[in-house]
C-alpha distance (Angstrom), angle and dihedral (degrees) to the residues before:
residue distance angle dihedral
M1 . . .
A2 3.78 . .
T3 3.83 115.8 .
V4 3.73 131.8 -160.4
A5 3.86 134.2 -164.8
G6 3.81 124.7 -142.6
V7 3.78 118.5 -164.6
D8 3.80 128.0 -159.5
S9 3.82 107.7 -163.4
S10 3.77 97.2 -173.4
T11 3.83 133.3 169.9
Q12 3.76 94.0 -91.6
S13 3.81 105.7 29.5
C14 3.77 149.9 -10.9
K15 3.81 117.4 -106.9
V16 3.79 125.1 -171.2
V17 3.77 128.1 -167.3
V18 3.83 123.1 -173.6
C19 3.82 114.6 -155.1
D20 3.76 141.0 179.0
A21 3.80 103.5 -98.4
D22 3.84 92.4 -138.0
T23 3.84 104.0 40.5
G24 3.84 103.2 23.4
E25 3.81 90.8 -127.7
V26 3.79 109.1 160.5
L27 3.76 107.6 -122.8
A28 3.83 102.0 174.3
R29 3.79 141.8 1.6
G30 3.82 137.0 -158.1
S31 3.73 138.2 174.1
A32 3.81 141.5 -177.3
P33 3.84 132.1 -177.7
H34 3.76 127.8 -108.1
P35 3.82 124.0 -142.5
D36 3.81 117.5 -91.1
G37 3.79 120.0 -112.3
T38 3.77 140.7 70.3
E39 3.82 92.3 -93.9
V40 3.77 120.4 44.9
P41 3.85 137.7 162.6
A42 3.76 110.5 -88.3
E43 3.85 87.6 -140.5
A44 3.83 87.9 66.9
W45 3.85 89.5 66.1
W46 3.79 90.5 52.0
N47 3.86 91.4 49.1
A48 3.83 90.6 49.3
L49 3.83 91.0 49.1
Q50 3.82 90.0 53.2
Q51 3.77 91.0 50.0
A52 3.77 96.9 44.0
G53 3.81 93.2 45.7
E54 3.84 96.8 40.3
G55 3.80 110.3 144.2
W56 3.79 95.0 11.9
L57 3.81 113.6 52.7
D58 3.80 91.6 70.9
K59 3.85 92.4 49.4
V60 3.79 105.8 47.9
D61 3.76 124.5 95.9
A62 3.81 95.4 -132.8
V63 3.80 138.7 7.1
S64 3.85 135.2 -165.5
I65 3.76 131.0 -168.0
A66 3.81 123.6 -142.8
G67 3.73 114.5 -174.3
Q68 3.75 145.8 179.0
Q69 3.80 107.7 -80.9
H70 3.84 133.0 -117.6
G71 3.86 98.6 17.7
L72 3.79 115.9 145.1
V73 3.81 119.2 -126.2
A74 3.78 109.5 177.2
L75 3.88 120.1 -172.2
D76 3.75 132.1 -168.6
D77 3.81 128.0 -139.3
S78 3.85 90.3 -81.1
H79 3.88 87.8 57.4
R80 3.78 93.2 -111.7
P81 3.79 126.0 129.4
V82 3.84 111.6 -100.8
R83 3.82 89.2 -151.9
D84 3.74 141.7 -4.9
A85 3.79 113.9 -67.3
L86 3.79 117.4 -92.6
L87 3.78 109.8 -133.1
W88 3.82 128.7 -141.2
N89 3.84 90.6 -105.1
D90 3.79 95.0 55.7
V91 3.81 102.9 109.7
R92 3.79 100.4 -171.6
S93 3.83 87.2 101.7
A94 3.84 94.0 62.0
E95 3.81 96.1 104.9
A96 3.87 88.7 44.2
A97 3.80 89.2 56.0
D98 3.83 91.8 50.0
D99 3.79 89.9 49.8
L100 3.80 93.2 51.3
V101 3.83 91.7 48.6
A102 3.81 90.2 52.6
E103 3.83 94.7 43.9
L104 3.77 93.7 57.8
G105 3.76 93.0 46.9
G106 3.78 105.2 -90.2
P107 3.79 139.0 -63.7
Q108 3.82 97.9 -46.6
A109 3.81 91.6 53.5
W110 3.79 89.5 56.3
L111 3.77 92.6 44.2
D112 3.80 89.8 51.7
A113 3.88 91.1 46.7
V114 3.80 104.3 45.0
G115 3.84 108.7 -3.3
S116 3.82 96.8 -108.4
V117 3.80 138.2 66.6
P118 3.85 113.4 -124.8
V119 3.78 119.8 -113.3
A120 3.79 129.8 175.1
A121 3.84 92.5 -78.3
F122 3.82 95.2 60.1
T123 3.83 117.0 104.8
G124 3.84 90.4 -129.9
A125 3.84 91.5 59.0
K126 3.83 89.5 50.6
L127 3.78 90.6 51.6
R128 3.74 90.2 53.0
W129 3.79 91.4 49.7
M130 3.84 90.1 50.3
A131 3.83 92.5 47.6
D132 3.81 90.7 52.5
H133 3.79 100.7 38.2
E134 3.85 104.0 28.6
P135 3.84 104.4 27.8
E136 3.82 93.4 156.7
L137 3.77 90.6 57.3
A138 3.76 91.7 43.0
D139 3.79 90.1 55.1
R140 3.84 88.8 58.9
V141 3.80 95.5 53.2
T142 3.79 114.8 110.4
R143 3.83 100.8 157.7
V144 3.77 131.5 33.8
M145 3.81 121.1 -162.4
L146 3.79 140.3 169.4
P147 3.80 121.7 -123.2
H148 3.82 94.5 -97.6
D149 3.83 90.5 44.3
Y150 3.82 89.0 55.7
L151 3.76 94.5 51.5
T152 3.84 93.1 44.3
W153 3.81 87.6 50.9
R154 3.77 92.0 49.6
L155 3.82 92.4 48.6
R156 3.82 87.1 56.7
G157 3.77 92.2 52.0
G158 3.83 101.1 -88.4
G159 3.83 115.5 -133.8
D160 3.81 112.7 84.5
A161 3.82 92.9 -3.0
A162 3.79 107.9 124.9
P163 3.84 109.2 -111.3
T164 3.80 119.1 -121.2
T165 3.78 137.4 -166.7
D166 3.79 137.9 173.4
R167 3.78 134.0 -117.5
S168 3.77 95.8 -103.9
D169 3.79 96.0 57.7
A170 3.82 94.7 35.4
S171 3.80 89.8 57.3
G172 3.79 90.7 66.4
T173 3.79 95.0 59.6
G174 3.83 100.5 78.4
Y175 3.83 90.8 -128.4
W176 3.79 102.3 69.2
S177 3.81 111.0 76.9
A178 3.85 119.1 -138.0
V179 3.78 83.0 -172.6
E180 3.82 97.5 58.2
V181 3.85 96.1 20.0
R182 3.80 93.5 -128.8
Y183 3.76 143.1 87.3
R184 3.83 115.9 -82.6
E185 3.78 100.3 -141.8
D186 3.76 88.6 -177.0
L187 3.81 90.9 61.4
L188 3.80 90.9 45.5
A189 3.82 89.8 53.2
K190 3.79 89.8 45.7
A191 3.79 91.5 52.4
F192 3.82 94.9 44.7
R193 3.85 97.4 43.3
G194 3.82 95.0 -106.7
R195 3.85 98.0 -37.5
T196 3.81 117.6 126.0
P197 3.82 109.5 -171.1
E198 3.81 122.0 -176.8
L199 3.83 114.5 -77.4
P200 3.83 128.5 -156.0
T201 3.76 118.9 -95.6
V202 3.77 108.8 -104.9
L203 3.81 110.2 -125.7
E204 3.82 129.7 -159.1
P205 3.85 116.6 -105.3
S206 3.87 96.3 -97.8
Q207 3.79 96.7 33.1
S208 3.87 122.3 116.8
A209 3.74 122.0 -121.1
G210 3.78 92.5 -160.2
H211 3.81 135.7 -88.7
T212 3.79 139.8 -63.5
A213 3.81 122.4 -118.5
S214 3.84 89.7 -95.2
G215 3.84 90.0 54.1
A216 3.81 100.9 -103.4
L217 3.76 115.3 147.9
V218 3.78 113.3 -114.2
A219 3.85 113.7 -144.8
A220 3.76 125.4 -147.2
G221 3.77 94.0 -98.1
A222 3.78 125.9 -150.7
G223 3.82 147.7 -135.0
D224 3.79 112.7 -78.9
N225 3.85 97.0 -107.6
A226 3.80 93.4 47.3
A227 3.76 88.6 51.4
A228 3.83 91.9 48.8
A229 3.83 88.5 53.7
L230 3.80 89.6 51.5
G231 3.81 92.0 48.1
L232 3.78 91.8 49.5
G233 3.77 92.2 45.8
I234 3.79 91.5 -135.8
G235 3.75 121.8 -172.9
D236 3.80 142.8 178.2
G237 3.79 112.3 -29.6
D238 3.83 95.7 18.4
V239 3.77 118.8 122.6
V240 3.79 117.6 -173.2
I241 3.80 121.2 -152.4
S242 3.75 111.6 -168.8
L243 3.79 119.5 -160.6
G244 3.78 101.2 -164.9
T245 3.79 125.5 129.9
S246 3.73 84.4 -57.0
G247 3.81 125.9 23.4
T248 3.78 129.4 -117.9
A249 3.76 133.8 -177.9
F250 3.82 116.0 -165.3
A251 3.76 146.0 157.7
R252 3.78 136.2 -165.3
T253 3.83 114.7 -119.9
S254 3.79 140.8 159.7
Q255 3.81 91.2 -132.3
L256 3.77 128.3 82.8
N257 3.80 115.2 -119.1
S258 3.81 118.0 -101.2
D259 3.85 99.3 -179.3
P260 3.80 116.5 101.3
F261 3.82 90.4 -149.7
V262 3.84 92.3 57.3
N263 3.84 126.7 70.6
G264 3.78 108.6 -119.9
F265 3.82 96.6 -147.2
A266 3.83 128.3 165.4
D267 3.82 117.8 -120.5
A268 3.75 128.9 -134.3
T269 3.86 95.7 -98.6
G270 3.77 102.5 55.9
Q271 3.83 95.9 -88.3
F272 3.82 131.2 90.5
L273 3.76 136.1 -82.8
P274 3.85 112.0 -159.3
L275 3.72 103.8 -159.5
V276 3.82 139.7 -175.8
C277 3.81 116.6 -161.0
T278 3.80 132.2 -163.0
L279 3.79 124.3 -169.3
N280 3.86 94.1 -140.2
A281 3.78 128.3 59.2
A282 3.83 125.0 111.0
R283 3.82 89.2 12.0
V284 3.87 86.4 69.5
L285 3.84 91.9 60.0
E286 3.82 91.9 43.9
A287 3.80 91.9 50.3
M288 3.83 92.7 48.1
A289 3.85 91.9 49.4
T290 3.74 89.9 52.2
A291 3.79 91.8 47.9
L292 3.79 90.9 51.0
G293 3.77 92.8 46.6
I294 3.80 95.4 -120.3
R295 3.77 137.5 116.7
L296 3.84 116.2 -94.9
G297 3.81 88.6 -116.3
E298 3.75 91.1 60.4
L299 3.81 94.7 56.8
D300 3.82 93.8 84.7
A301 3.80 96.5 58.1
L302 3.78 91.7 44.6
A303 3.82 95.1 48.6
R304 3.83 90.8 51.5
Q305 3.81 89.1 62.4
A306 3.87 89.7 69.9
P307 3.83 122.6 69.2
P308 3.79 122.6 -110.6
G309 3.78 108.3 -75.8
A310 3.82 91.4 25.7
D311 3.86 90.3 -109.4
G312 3.84 88.6 -66.6
L313 3.82 99.5 -44.1
V314 3.79 109.1 139.9
L315 3.80 129.6 -174.2
L316 3.81 120.4 -157.5
P317 3.86 97.2 -154.8
Y318 3.74 99.7 -151.2
L319 3.80 93.7 132.6
S320 3.85 94.2 145.8
G321 3.69 99.0 30.1
E322 3.77 112.4 -90.9
R323 3.78 139.3 -98.5
T324 3.85 99.4 -166.5
P325 3.02 104.9 60.3
N326 3.85 88.9 29.2
L327 3.79 99.7 -117.4
P328 3.79 105.5 134.2
H329 3.80 95.4 168.8
A330 3.84 97.0 43.3
S331 3.76 124.6 116.1
G332 3.80 133.8 -153.3
S333 3.78 117.7 -87.6
L334 3.84 137.7 -173.9
H335 3.78 121.2 -137.7
G336 3.80 128.8 -168.0
L337 3.80 97.9 30.3
R338 3.77 110.9 171.7
S339 3.78 133.0 150.8
E340 3.82 91.0 -93.2
T341 3.87 94.3 48.5
M342 3.85 98.6 41.5
R343 3.81 89.8 88.0
P344 3.78 132.1 114.4
A345 3.81 95.6 -111.3
H346 3.73 93.0 49.7
L347 3.77 93.1 48.3
A348 3.79 91.4 48.9
R349 3.78 91.9 50.6
A350 3.85 92.4 45.6
A351 3.80 89.1 54.6
V352 3.77 93.5 54.3
E353 3.79 94.0 42.8
G354 3.81 93.0 45.9
M355 3.78 92.8 52.3
L356 3.80 91.3 49.0
C357 3.80 95.1 45.3
N358 3.73 88.5 56.0
M359 3.82 89.9 51.6
A360 3.88 89.7 46.5
D361 3.80 87.6 57.8
A362 3.82 88.3 51.9
L363 3.80 89.9 50.4
D364 3.83 88.9 51.2
R365 3.81 88.9 54.5
L366 3.85 90.1 54.8
R367 3.80 91.2 48.3
A368 3.81 89.8 50.7
A369 3.79 88.8 52.0
G370 3.78 91.3 55.5
A371 3.75 106.4 -88.5
T372 3.86 114.3 141.3
P373 3.75 106.5 -162.4
R374 3.82 114.5 -145.0
R375 3.77 89.7 174.5
V376 3.81 135.9 0.6
L377 3.82 115.3 -135.7
L378 3.78 113.5 -155.6
I379 3.79 115.9 -154.6
G380 3.81 139.8 160.0
G381 3.74 133.9 68.4
A382 3.81 96.6 -57.6
S383 3.82 91.4 51.3
R384 3.81 87.7 73.4
S385 3.82 88.0 71.2
A386 3.82 108.2 96.8
F387 3.73 90.2 -156.3
A388 3.88 92.5 51.7
A389 3.82 90.2 51.1
E390 3.78 93.3 49.6
T391 3.79 92.0 45.6
A392 3.86 89.4 48.0
A393 3.83 90.8 57.2
Q394 3.86 88.2 49.4
I395 3.82 95.5 48.0
F396 3.80 97.1 38.3
G397 3.74 91.3 47.3
A398 3.77 90.5 -137.5
A399 3.76 141.2 91.6
V400 3.81 110.9 -85.0
T401 3.78 122.2 -149.5
V402 3.84 116.0 -154.2
P403 3.85 114.4 -160.1
E404 3.75 117.0 -145.4
P405 3.81 111.8 -86.6
E406 3.81 109.3 -81.9
E407 3.74 142.1 139.7
Y408 3.79 93.7 -102.4
V409 3.84 95.7 173.0
A410 3.80 90.9 55.0
L411 3.82 91.1 41.4
G412 3.78 91.3 52.0
A413 3.80 89.3 50.0
A414 3.84 89.7 51.1
R415 3.83 90.2 49.4
Q416 3.84 89.3 52.3
A417 3.84 90.3 49.3
A418 3.85 87.7 53.0
W419 3.82 89.7 49.7
A420 3.81 92.2 50.8
L421 3.81 89.8 46.8
R422 3.88 97.5 46.8
G423 3.80 98.6 31.3
G424 3.79 124.5 -150.5
A425 3.80 137.5 133.8
E426 3.81 93.7 -85.7
P427 3.82 134.8 37.6
P428 3.85 114.3 -95.3
Q429 3.83 116.0 -82.6
W430 3.75 104.2 -114.6
P431 3.85 119.0 -179.9
A432 3.77 117.4 -71.8
V433 3.79 117.0 -96.8
S434 3.84 116.9 -100.6
T435 3.80 111.9 -119.7
V436 3.82 142.9 -178.5
E437 3.76 118.7 -144.4
I438 3.76 121.6 -138.5
P439 3.90 105.4 -160.1
A440 3.79 120.9 -137.9
P441 3.74 110.5 -103.7
D442 3.78 118.3 -99.0
D443 3.80 88.6 -129.4
R444 3.80 106.5 55.3
A445 3.80 94.8 170.5
S446 3.77 95.0 95.1
G447 3.82 91.0 53.2
T448 3.79 90.9 51.2
E449 3.81 90.4 48.7
I450 3.77 92.1 50.6
R451 3.81 91.9 51.8
S452 3.77 91.7 45.8
A453 3.74 92.7 53.1
Y454 3.81 89.5 47.2
G455 3.84 91.3 50.0
R456 3.78 92.3 51.2
A457 3.83 91.7 51.1
R458 3.79 92.0 48.5
E459 3.83 93.0 47.0
S460 3.83 91.4 48.6
L461 3.79 90.0 62.2
Y462 3.78 105.9 25.9
G463 3.81 108.1 16.3
S464 3.76 120.9 -126.7
């Protein structure tokens, strides 16, 4: 029996699943935490991978790394990081992103060039920030990688091994073009003030990057959302809303994105993954539970004690700034505080509704870009809340499908590893994911009212 390992190197932790290459059956699991913060040593990811995969990574036949997108790993000529990696959620590069957008001629110019408009998260914006604020370090940079590139490179021995990446992760840099399917060296130089460090070779979805010291094939890897799509096996008409630390809404299409408010990423199969990202999702519920002095698992029961709409209490959930809408320096705010709403149950309900209204706005962006949802799949840590799933169906005004709890990013990476191992034009057909459907409520008026109140609160502070 051939076995494959899929790795999810996320913001918070490293998760590993080991699967039967033919059936997809999960045979083993492991996990290890990552350091907190928006800049961390890249070596910490490698150490976490060793811990999470202990006893398995040297025994499988193939392995694939899926990683948090956008992060900047900058190496010198000794192949050592010149600084801690800047993560996607580090917003110090917000002004740099704005400058880059203006310098090329505005959002449409970027959309035409690469398929997406840079924001603070993009690697190119982080390179511009580094060039302007740490020029001495920038001068030492000879290689630039993304988090999953770094781990793939380390699995292959690091050092002089040529770094590799894949289309899905490269498409979040701002200097790889999903339009032209190549690096735009001119945009790299623009971002890094004339510097053009070595970039990873972009592999095709089923292509091998090389082998580990134990002989395991190393697949191309992917960005985390592209891997989740592969793990879920999504098809036409499927829209995924992921409620992890951050939130994402994405769909798989054969058409390149043409909406400046949507990221035109590639997927892990050779097609496209139009995606809208928010900085705040499950973190909103965790923060509210902490503020109320309760365990996260108690938030559901408490929120149910308040009526839909929380009697007019609205939370704008921009706790870490926000990416969609693009408000990197915003903060969270409560609207409609009165004596009758300043109660634990109302606050709990406002947190859930605020998080989901933000994601409903993201879903609207996908619809405007041409997505026609047949079903909405809700994944991520917060999707395990029955109350959140029910409220999502109410606020989205659509049936919501909740797949059984699983590490879908790691599972998608494992499926890619099996694809690279077995070959073929398409990824292997593993069993369909088990799901539970949460029907849309018969009375959708309350969901509409909740979104209207949220929209008025947002517009009162930030406009449309």
